[in-house]
N, C-alpha and C positions, 0 to 999 in steps of 0.2 A: 271226560273222555276215556271211553272203555277199549284201551287199545294195550296189548303186550307184546314183548318180543316173541320169537319163535315162529312155529309152523301151524298152520291150520290143516290138521290130519284130514278132515271130513271132505275137503275138495282136493286131496292130493291126485286124485285119480280123474280130475275133470268132472263134468257133467254131461247128462245126455243132451243131444240136439233140441234146442228149442223148437224148432219149426219144422214141419213135414215138406218133403221136397216137390218140387213140381215135376210132371211127368218126364220131360225132356227139355233140353237147350236146343236152340236152333242153331243151324251152322254158322250164321254169324256170331252169335254168342259163344260158340266153341272157339271159334277165332280170337274173340275179344278177349276172353278168360283163360286163353291156353296157358298162360303161367300158373293159374290157379290149380288147372287140371294136372299139372305135373307135380302139385304137391300131395304126398301120401295123406296128410292131415285134412286136406280140402277135396280135391279130387273132384268127379263128375258129381257124385252125390252132394257134397258139401255146397259146390256151385249151385245145385239145384236148389238146395235149402234156402241160400241167400236170396236166389231169384223169386222165393216164396215169401220172404219175410216182409214185415211192416214194422218200420222204427219211427219213433216219433221223438224229434229232435227239438229241445228247448233252446231257442236263442240261434241267431245266424251271425255271430259276432266272432270274439277271438277263439273260441273254443270250438264253437259251431261251424266255422269255415272249415277247418281241416276235416271236421267229423263228416260234414256234409259232401265234402268232395271226394273222401276215402269211401265213404258209404256208397256213394253213387258209382264210381270207379270200380268197386267191388261187385257191383250188379245186383245190390240189394233192390228188390221189386218196387217197394212202396217206401217213400219218406215223407213224411209229415213235417213243415217247419212251422214254429211259431215264434213270432218276434213282433213287438209293437214298434220297433224304432226305424228310422230311415239312415241311409249311409252317410256318414260325414268324413271330410277329409282325413281328420285325424285318426279314423279306423283303420286306414289302409296299411299301415306299417304291421299289423299283425292279422286284420280279417282279409286274409288273401283271396277269398271268393268274390270279392267286390274290386271294382276298378274305379279310376277317376270318373269314367264316364257315368257312373252309377250313382256319382254324390247326388244327394238330394231323393233318390228313389228309396222305397221301402225296401228294407234288406231281404223280406221274404220274397219280393219280386226279383231283386238283383241275383239272389241266391238260385230262383227258379232258373233264370235265363242262362247262368253260368251252368247249372247242371245238365238242362237241356242241350248245350253244345258239348258237354263231356260225355254224358251217357243217354241218348235220347230214348233208350229203351226203359229208363227207369220211370216210374210214375211219381211225380212230385206234387203234393197238395201243400197249399200255404194258408196260414192264417194269421193276419195281420191284428194282434190283439194281444192284451195283457192277461196272464193267467189269473185266475182268481177261483175262488171256493165253488163259485156258481156255475163256472164253465169247465173246469178242467177233467172231470170225471167223464163228460160225454165226449171231450176231445180225446182222451186216452183211451176209449173203446174200439176196440178191433185191432189195436196195434201189441205186437208180440214184445216189444222192450222199449224202454225210455233211455235217451241220453240227456243229461242236464248240463247244457253249456250256460246256463244263465250267470249274471253277475251280481246276484244280490241275495242277501241271507233269507227275506220273506219269501221269494220264488223257489229256493232250494228247499226250503222246509215244506213248502205247499207242495211242490211235486214229490218229495220224499214220503209225505204223508198220503199222498194220493195214490202213489205206487204201492205203499204197505196195504191200503183199503182193496185195492184191486188185485193184488198179488202179482204184480207186473215186475220183472226185474229192472233195476235203475243202474246205469252206468254214471257215474258222478265224478267231477273234477272240478278243482279250484286253482286259480293262479295267482300270484301275488309278487309283482317286481321279478324275481329271478327264480323264486319258488313255487312249488306246486304240490298237490295232493291228488290222489286218484284211487278209486275203490269201486265195487260193484256191491249193491245192496238188493235183496230179495227177501221179502217176507213170507213167501211160500215156495221155497225152492224144493227139487226132488230130495228124497232120503239118500243118503245119510247127512246131507249138508245143514248145517245150521241156519235159522233164520236170522238175519241180521239188517238193520236199517241205520239210517244217517243218524237218528236219535239214540241208537245204542253207542254211538262214536261220540256225538255231540248233542246232549239231550236237548239244548235250547239255542236259539240263537244269540249272539253276544248283543250287548245293548247298543242302540244306535250311535254311532260315531266313534266307536272304540276300535274299530277296524276299517283302516282306509280302503277305499275301492281302487280299483285299477285305474280310474281316472283320477283319482286324488294322488296315489302313491306311485303310479306309473308301472308299465311292465315291459320287459325285453319282447320283441316281437317273435323271436323264435321258439319262445316259452309255450304259447297257446299252440304252435305248430306241432311241437314234440308231445305235449300232453292230448291235443286233439286226435293226433295220428294213434295214440296207446288207446284213447277211448274207442276210436273205430276199430282197432285190433280186438277189444274186449267184446264188441258186438259182434264180429265175425265168429269169435270162439264159441259165444252163447249161442248163436244161431247154428253153427255147424257141428257143434260139440267137440272141437278141436281144442287140444291143448287143456290148460287149467286156468281158468277165469280167476278174477280177483275177488270173489265172493269171500268175504270174511277176511280179507287183508287190505291194508292201507298202503300205498306207495308214497313215500316222502322224497321230493327231488329237489335239488339245487343246481340248476344250471351253472351257476357262477363258480361253484366250488365243485363243479362236476361228481357231486355225490347223489347215491340213489339207495334208499333204505326201505324195506318192507317190514311191516308189523302187522300183528294178527288182532283181529277185532273180534271181541267176544261179546255175544248177547247179553244184556242188563236184566237178570232175572228180576228185578225190582220195577221194572218199567211196564206202565200198562201199555198194552198194544192201540195203536192209532183205529178207531173204527168209524169215526166220521171226521169232517172237517168242519172248523168253526166258522159261523157265518161271516163273511167277509163285511157283510152290512151294505157298504157304499160300492161294493165290487170290488174294493182293493184286495190286495193278497190277504189270505186269512191268517197268515203267521206274522203280520207286521208287527213288530215291537214297537210300543208305545210307552216311553219313559214318563211318568207324570211329572217328574222334577223337569224335564225339558219342555214338556207341553204347558207349563206354567211360564215360561219365559218370555218376557214382552218382545215382539217384534215389530219391525217397519219395515214397508215395502220399498221397493228400489226406487219409484216414483215420488214416494212421500220424503224419503230421505234427500232426494235430489233437490226437492223443492226447500227442505231446511236448510241444506247447504247453501242454496241461491238465495235464501232471505238473510242468511247471516255475512258479516264481513269475513273474509279469508283468512284462515288460519293455518299455519304450518304447524302440523303436530310434532315435528321434530325439533321445535325450539323450545326454550324455556319460557320464552314471553308470549303474551297474548294480547291483541287489542280488544277481545270479546270477554275475557274473565276478568273477575276481580270486583272488588265492592264500587267501583266506579264506573263500570261499564254500562252501557246503554243498549237496547235491542237484544235481539235473539242470539243465543250463545250457539256457535256452530258444534255440531258434533264431532267428536274425533273418531276416526275409523281406525279399527284394529284389525290386522290381517293375522289369521291364526293359522294359515295353510303352510306348507312345506316351502323349503327353499325354491324347490324345483318349479312349483306351481306359481310361486310369486313372480319367477323369471319369465315365465309365460305372459302373464298378465296382471295387472293389479289395479286396484283404484286410488287415484292420487287426488289429495294426499293422503296417506295412511301410515300407520307404524306397523311394524311386525313384530309379533310376540308368537312364536309356534306353540300349538295347543299343548304339546308335552311339557312347555316351560311356564304356561299361564300361572299355575298354582305357586311355583316359587316366586315368580315376579310380584304376584299380587300380595304376597307376604312380605315383600320389601318395599317400604314407604319411598324410597328413592328410586324404585325401579321404574321402567318404562310405563308400566299401567298407571301406577300411583302418579307419575308426573303428568301422564295424559289426562286423568279423571279431574286434576285439578284447573285444566282448560276447558273442559266442556263435558257433556254427557257421551259417554262410550257406547258405539255401535260396533259390534263384533260381525265380521264377515269370514266366510270360507267359500268353498265351491258351491254348496247346495244348500247350506243352511244348518245341518245337523251338527258339525264340529262347533260352529259359532254358537250355537245353542248351549253345548255342552260347557263352552268356555264361559259364555253368559251367566249361567246357573253356577258355575266354580266362582267367578267374581261376585256373585250377588251374595252367595255363601259366606265369603270372605269379608263383607261388608260394604262392598261398592254399591252405590245406590244409582237408581235410573239406567241400569245397564240394559241395552237391547240388543237383539240378533237380526242380523239384515235377512228378511224373508226370501229363501230362494238363493241366497249368496251371489257371488260375482255373476253367476249365470243370468241371474234376473236383471242385475244391473247392465250386463251386455246385452240382453234381451230388449229392456224396456228404456234404457237411459243411454248408453254408449255403444252402438253396435260395432263402432271401430276396434273395440278390444278383441283379440283372438280367442276363440274357444278352445277347449282341451277336453 
């Protein structure tokens, strides 16, 4: 991470406006945006620049919801929304652009309907698709700036690399529980501003499973509202030339502690500029990180695991005795399920019966022959599960390295189990 304390003097006086203004506002627009027209930093000309702008928004979820609402309400002329997901009930505490009536609807369509009611003069294009190395450059064409509200590292790095190649400014934000980060990246800013990208700050994505997603760790609903509003403000500043954007600066905030800190991002002189996107091959994100150790972990599907459990006598993994293990046992041995998710996740849904060993305690427990994992392995083969399969694969690799034999990871995690075996379990 290339960040330092202090001030980025190159952007101290702001940047020139990103967009040329339209010729004039209609009487209705002047009434609608009258509060903007009163602001010296925006005024009539700034509002006309907003009306001329075209913004590409990645994601219509937690960050995308406030971004889209405030961009449309600000009078941005054209907004393109890309998202491949559908609205779920668990989205609504933070994804405030959607409603109960839109559950099951594509997020891009739900967002378009909401924006049509909020700002009918704004042109909204929607793309229900997953961004990849094959489609992103064409989709970005014709847009003035990009706002990334995605929720995974593969997409964030793909978007950043594409913006670096295209020379389009990128407004970037991430959220985690009560904390957030926010910055502006631009590979070809006007002089004297320095070019800076996501890879100058974080050169590469973290290994899979090492950083929990919001779906795994949770997030307070007000956090994406706060950060998304700030991202929309950065767009307004870039488009109109008002104020000083966050180019070359990183904002770190913690809403639980009510702290806010800004540090400078310096370009990494040793970094090779991104000039092309790696081929995603199967159409997946070009920056998807594949850990060879995790790829080698044996897996079992939810339906196959259910069949194994049905074929073996029931065993309570929380007991010291078993009717299926031991030298005198006959028939198949029931797998022992090990849940490596957080306590919060387990309180929402769990596969019964299973033992609980949080991921960050797996290595310590595995080193203790009398630990939960050692006792469980004596009763039957271990099958590790998490939400989607990444953390369980990491835990399985750790156990295999520690000498445990026959450890498997549940492919697709409890999400696959809920989808294919027990739909009564609540999703999250």
